[in-house]
C-alpha positions in Angstrom: -16.1 20.4 -5.8 -17.8 22.5 -8.4 -21.5 23.5 -7.8 -23.9 21.2 -9.5 -21.6 18.2 -9.6 -23.1 14.8 -8.9 -22.2 14.1 -5.3 -22.7 10.3 -5.6 -19.6 10.3 -7.8 -17.7 13.3 -6.7 -17.5 12.5 -2.9 -16.0 9.0 -3.3 -13.6 10.4 -6.0 -12.5 13.2 -3.6 -11.9 10.7 -0.8 -9.8 8.5 -3.0 -7.7 11.5 -4.1 -7.1 12.7 -0.6 -4.5 11.4 1.9 -6.5 12.1 5.1 -10.1 11.6 6.0 -11.6 13.1 9.2 -14.6 10.9 10.2 -17.0 12.6 12.7 -19.2 9.9 14.3 -22.2 11.1 16.2 -25.2 9.1 17.6 -27.1 9.7 14.3 -24.2 8.8 12.0 -25.5 5.3 11.0 -28.9 6.6 10.1 -27.3 8.0 6.8 -26.4 5.5 4.1 -24.4 8.3 2.5 -22.2 8.5 5.6 -21.8 4.8 5.8 -20.9 4.5 2.1 -18.3 7.2 2.5 -16.9 5.3 5.5 -16.5 2.2 3.4 -14.6 4.2 0.8 -12.3 5.6 3.6 -11.7 2.1 4.9 -10.9 0.8 1.4 -8.5 3.7 0.8 -6.7 3.1 4.1 -6.3 -0.6 3.4 -4.5 0.2 0.2 -2.1 2.4 2.0 -1.2 6.1 1.7 -4.4 7.2 3.4 -5.1 8.0 7.0 -8.4 8.1 8.8 -8.8 10.3 11.9 -12.1 9.5 13.8 -13.8 12.0 16.0 -16.3 10.4 18.4 -18.8 13.2 19.0 -20.8 12.6 22.2 -20.0 8.9 22.2 -17.0 6.7 22.9 -15.5 4.2 20.5 -16.8 1.4 22.7 -20.4 2.6 22.1 -20.2 2.5 18.3 -21.5 -1.0 17.7 -24.3 -0.8 20.3 -25.6 2.7 19.5 -26.0 2.0 15.8 -27.8 -1.3 16.1 -31.3 0.1 15.6 -30.2 2.0 12.4 -28.4 -1.0 11.0 -31.4 -3.3 11.7 -33.6 -0.8 9.8 -31.1 -0.7 6.9 -31.1 -4.5 6.7 -34.8 -4.3 5.6 -33.9 -1.8 2.8 -30.4 -2.7 1.5 -28.6 -5.8 0.4 -26.8 -8.0 2.9 -23.4 -7.2 1.3 -23.9 -3.5 1.6 -25.0 -3.6 5.2 -22.3 -6.0 6.1 -19.7 -3.6 4.6 -21.1 -0.8 6.8 -20.9 -3.0 9.9 -17.3 -3.9 9.1 -16.4 -0.3 8.4 -18.0 0.8 11.7 -16.0 -1.9 13.6 -12.9 -0.8 11.8 -13.2 2.9 12.6 -14.1 2.2 16.2 -10.7 0.5 16.5 -8.7 3.5 15.4 -7.3 5.9 18.0 -9.1 9.2 17.6 -10.5 12.0 19.5 -13.5 11.7 21.9 -15.7 14.8 22.3 -17.7 14.1 25.4 -21.3 15.1 25.8 -21.9 18.0 28.1 -22.5 17.1 31.7 
């Protein structure tokens, strides 16, 4: 992407033009509405076909996704519309169900 380009338009467009998205989920992932919006775009592209998502679960397991993001999602419910937060919740559940790589936390 060229410097100075508006990221709110450029990132979703770049995701839509790509065939693969690598989604790195960390414990702080759901604190960012940017990340959540991008995940919804990835999910939408995958549902249309021709796009593959590869999740990387960094220091968490797929089973932890819904529980570890609860606090962030509850906070978002106070600031964003029901439809937007519901889309994020559905996208997180979707990505947690995809076989990906788990990078365990150091012991």
